[in-house]
SEGU-225789 format. One line per 10 residues: number of its first residue (from 1); their letters; for each residue y, x, z of N, C-alpha, C. Coordinates in pm, 1 decimal, decimal comma. Example, Ala and Ser with C-alpha at 12.3 -4.5 7.8 and 13.67 -1.06 7.14 Angstrom:
% residues 2
1 = as = -569,0 1319,0 780,0 -450,0 1230,0 780,0 -330,0 1320,0 780,0 ~ -225,0 1285,0 708,0 -106,0 1367,0 714,0 3,0 1290,0 787,0
***
This chain:
% residues 89
1 = xxxxxxxxxx = 18890,7 -1559,6 17069,8 19027,1 -1451,3 17024,6 19067,9 -1535,6 16870,9 ~ 19182,5 -1464,3 16882,9 19215,7 -1476,3 16771,6 19284,0 -1362,7 16650,6 ~ 19299,9 -1447,5 16533,2 19331,3 -1351,7 16390,8 19484,6 -1383,3 16355,1 ~ 19547,9 -1214,7 16422,3 19673,2 -1185,3 16418,8 19727,3 -1218,3 16237,0 ~ 19674,0 -1234,4 16211,9 19743,9 -1234,0 16075,1 19694,6 -1399,9 16075,9 ~ 19641,9 -1477,3 16053,6 19634,5 -1585,3 16052,3 19710,1 -1656,3 16156,0 ~ 19733,5 -1633,0 16268,4 19883,9 -1689,3 16377,9 20025,9 -1667,5 16352,6 ~ 19981,1 -1523,7 16266,9 20162,9 -1493,0 16166,3 20156,2 -1594,2 16098,9 ~ 20121,4 -1634,8 16033,3 20111,8 -1705,8 15885,2 20086,5 -1831,4 15935,0 ~ 20008,7 -1882,3 16019,7 20085,7 -2045,3 16087,2 20169,7 -2003,0 16125,4
11 = xxxxxxxxxx = 20233,1 -1929,5 16155,1 20359,1 -1987,2 16300,7 20520,7 -1928,0 16103,3 ~ 20517,0 -1847,7 16047,2 20550,5 -1868,4 15947,5 20614,9 -1981,9 15830,9 ~ 20489,9 -2046,9 15832,5 20455,4 -2157,7 15800,2 20522,9 -2341,2 15837,7 ~ 20530,7 -2317,1 16015,6 20555,4 -2377,3 16077,7 20739,8 -2295,0 16129,8 ~ 20792,9 -2186,7 16086,9 20901,5 -2150,3 16103,6 21006,4 -2212,8 15946,2 ~ 20936,6 -2214,9 15837,3 21014,1 -2291,6 15752,7 21151,5 -2271,4 15664,5 ~ 21238,5 -2371,7 15717,7 21403,5 -2288,4 15646,9 21439,0 -2362,2 15775,9 ~ 21397,3 -2319,0 15949,5 21437,5 -2319,6 16077,4 21552,9 -2254,6 16041,4 ~ 21658,6 -2255,1 16094,9 21834,0 -2173,3 16092,8 21868,5 -2182,9 16209,3 ~ 21872,5 -2096,3 16349,1 22021,0 -2107,0 16468,0 21909,8 -2070,4 16558,8
21 = xxxxxxxxxx = 21911,5 -2087,7 16714,6 21782,7 -2114,1 16787,3 21641,2 -2149,2 16763,1 ~ 21613,9 -2223,6 16637,9 21494,8 -2269,7 16618,8 21466,4 -2140,5 16504,0 ~ 21539,6 -2062,6 16496,9 21463,9 -1917,0 16373,6 21415,5 -1858,5 16430,4 ~ 21531,8 -1847,6 16593,0 21501,1 -1664,2 16696,4 21337,7 -1701,5 16755,7 ~ 21341,9 -1880,6 16716,7 21259,0 -1888,5 16885,3 21126,6 -1820,6 16780,7 ~ 21091,3 -1888,7 16668,8 20968,5 -1849,8 16581,4 20976,0 -1676,2 16561,6 ~ 21110,7 -1645,3 16544,1 21075,3 -1521,9 16480,5 21100,0 -1429,1 16688,4 ~ 21054,7 -1457,9 16735,4 21011,9 -1289,0 16880,5 20867,9 -1358,0 16896,9 ~ 20824,3 -1465,4 16873,7 20695,9 -1563,4 16884,3 20616,4 -1405,8 16756,9 ~ 20666,9 -1433,6 16630,9 20619,3 -1337,7 16503,9 20684,8 -1224,7 16587,8
31 = xxxxxxxxxx = 20705,1 -1165,3 16613,8 20737,3 -1045,9 16664,8 20634,6 -1020,9 16817,5 ~ 20627,8 -1095,1 16837,0 20539,8 -1064,2 17045,2 20327,0 -1045,1 16959,0 ~ 20307,4 -1193,8 16875,2 20201,7 -1184,8 16777,6 20219,2 -995,1 16752,6 ~ 20258,0 -954,0 16674,4 20264,9 -847,6 16575,6 20235,9 -716,6 16674,2 ~ 20314,0 -740,8 16783,4 20351,1 -648,7 16822,1 20181,2 -587,8 17017,1 ~ 20121,5 -734,2 16998,8 19979,2 -700,5 17064,1 19895,6 -663,1 17043,0 ~ 19824,2 -593,2 17145,8 19675,6 -437,1 17096,4 19577,7 -568,8 16975,6 ~ 19535,8 -510,0 16923,9 19430,2 -552,9 16844,9 19343,3 -627,9 16906,2 ~ 19280,5 -569,5 16995,8 19168,6 -555,7 17060,8 19145,9 -618,0 17188,2 ~ 19266,2 -689,0 17244,8 19267,4 -693,4 17382,9 19194,1 -830,5 17469,3
41 = xxxxxxxxxx = 19073,1 -886,0 17399,6 19002,2 -961,6 17462,8 18853,1 -944,1 17518,1 ~ 18796,5 -967,3 17606,2 18593,8 -933,0 17550,0 18559,1 -1003,8 17526,5 ~ 18439,8 -1035,5 17471,1 18338,5 -1156,5 17483,0 18311,0 -1250,9 17563,2 ~ 18332,0 -1391,5 17612,2 18262,1 -1424,2 17675,6 18108,3 -1470,4 17643,2 ~ 18020,4 -1499,9 17750,3 17927,1 -1512,3 17704,7 17843,6 -1740,1 17786,5 ~ 17824,9 -1814,5 17668,6 17818,4 -1880,1 17728,5 17675,6 -1909,8 17841,3 ~ 17709,5 -2013,9 17918,2 17519,9 -1977,2 18034,6 17448,4 -1992,8 17921,4 ~ 17435,3 -2122,8 17807,5 17308,7 -2095,0 17781,6 17297,5 -2037,3 17709,1 ~ 17379,1 -1902,8 17656,2 17285,2 -1758,4 17571,1 17292,7 -1669,2 17675,7 ~ 17265,1 -1697,6 17757,2 17288,7 -1608,1 17882,2 17156,8 -1624,5 17960,7
51 = xxxxxxxxxx = 17089,2 -1449,0 17982,4 16970,9 -1447,6 18013,8 16941,0 -1448,9 18154,6 ~ 17017,4 -1496,3 18217,6 17071,6 -1592,0 18414,3 17054,7 -1694,3 18350,0 ~ 17067,9 -1806,7 18232,3 17074,9 -1958,7 18241,3 16898,3 -1973,5 18207,5 ~ 16903,6 -2096,7 18320,6 16777,9 -2150,9 18334,7 16742,5 -2357,1 18309,6 ~ 16767,0 -2358,9 18177,7 16750,3 -2482,4 18170,6 16634,4 -2549,6 18213,3 ~ 16662,4 -2677,2 18304,3 16640,7 -2793,5 18401,4 16545,4 -2933,1 18253,7 ~ 16630,7 -3052,2 18272,3 16526,4 -3089,0 18264,2 16686,3 -3186,6 18120,2 ~ 16764,6 -3154,5 18108,7 16871,1 -3184,1 17956,7 16908,6 -3077,7 17942,9 ~ 16914,8 -3000,0 17806,4 16933,7 -2897,4 17703,6 17083,1 -2869,2 17737,4 ~ 17208,9 -2940,1 17844,8 17278,1 -2882,1 17807,5 17314,2 -2861,0 17958,9
61 = xxxxxxxxxx = 17250,6 -2914,5 18038,8 17249,0 -2827,3 18230,7 17149,1 -2773,2 18240,8 ~ 17160,3 -2686,6 18347,2 17083,8 -2595,5 18438,6 17154,7 -2524,5 18539,9 ~ 17009,5 -2435,2 18526,1 17106,6 -2384,3 18643,7 17125,2 -2181,8 18636,2 ~ 17157,6 -2170,1 18800,5 17168,0 -1984,6 18678,5 17067,1 -1939,7 18812,6 ~ 17019,7 -1844,5 18757,6 16987,6 -1735,1 18796,3 17033,8 -1631,8 18894,1 ~ 17171,1 -1620,2 18813,9 17211,7 -1450,5 18898,2 17300,4 -1519,2 19067,9 ~ 17293,2 -1684,9 19001,8 17342,0 -1783,1 19152,0 17265,0 -1831,0 19268,6 ~ 17041,0 -1773,7 19240,4 17020,3 -1813,9 19335,1 17003,5 -1980,1 19323,8 ~ 17008,9 -1992,5 19150,2 17005,2 -2138,9 19076,3 17069,7 -2257,7 19181,2 ~ 17137,6 -2182,4 19249,0 17280,5 -2292,8 19354,2 17307,8 -2399,0 19335,6
71 = xxxxxxxxxx = 17410,4 -2354,1 19170,3 17503,2 -2445,8 19110,1 17413,4 -2547,2 18994,5 ~ 17437,5 -2594,0 18992,3 17432,4 -2708,4 18847,6 17546,4 -2669,6 18784,5 ~ 17496,9 -2577,2 18632,5 17622,2 -2561,0 18530,1 17640,8 -2655,8 18372,6 ~ 17682,9 -2651,6 18326,1 17662,8 -2687,1 18177,1 17595,7 -2566,3 18101,6 ~ 17631,8 -2597,1 18005,7 17596,6 -2467,0 17868,5 17680,1 -2443,4 17821,7 ~ 17851,5 -2471,0 17846,4 17899,4 -2446,0 17789,8 18001,5 -2345,9 17902,8 ~ 17931,7 -2371,7 18067,1 18048,7 -2303,5 18108,0 18007,0 -2097,0 18107,6 ~ 18091,4 -2079,2 18191,5 18086,9 -1925,5 18195,0 18141,6 -1806,8 18278,8 ~ 18116,5 -1742,9 18278,9 18148,1 -1620,2 18414,6 18108,3 -1478,9 18414,1 ~ 18148,0 -1381,7 18485,6 18192,4 -1263,0 18491,2 17999,7 -1206,0 18472,9
81 = xxxxxxxxx = 17951,2 -1193,9 18489,4 17804,4 -1190,2 18484,0 17750,5 -1193,4 18395,9 ~ 17801,1 -1307,3 18274,1 17707,1 -1319,2 18174,7 17645,8 -1227,3 18111,0 ~ 17481,3 -1195,7 18012,6 17461,5 -1069,9 17949,7 17395,0 -1245,0 17871,6 ~ 17423,4 -1164,2 17768,1 17319,3 -1265,1 17601,3 17194,5 -1216,7 17603,6 ~ 17157,8 -1363,3 17604,0 16975,6 -1304,8 17638,0 16947,6 -1252,8 17483,5 ~ 16859,7 -1156,3 17522,1 16841,4 -1095,9 17398,4 16875,4 -942,6 17384,0 ~ 16982,3 -952,4 17429,3 17132,0 -859,8 17416,9 17047,8 -692,6 17428,9 ~ 17079,0 -566,5 17387,1 17055,6 -434,1 17431,9 17074,1 -408,4 17553,5 ~ 17003,1 -419,7 17711,4 16976,2 -389,4 17871,3 16994,4 -197,5 17889,4
***
């Protein structure tokens, strides 16, 4: 997720002294970001942080018990079944 305030500030800085169409594009982007809901995302759980993760020989690669260990995965992968290891159940 991004910090809306920081995104708007960055766009304002990039806009600088823009005029005409260029300024209109920046203004439209800034308006769109300001109108977005505050929390419009979900936290993802990377495989290496998931309770279903089973690291094999290399720290960054392993298998997923949710998928019967059928797939070799990178620790940075994620899926919709991810549950943070040690989180309240």
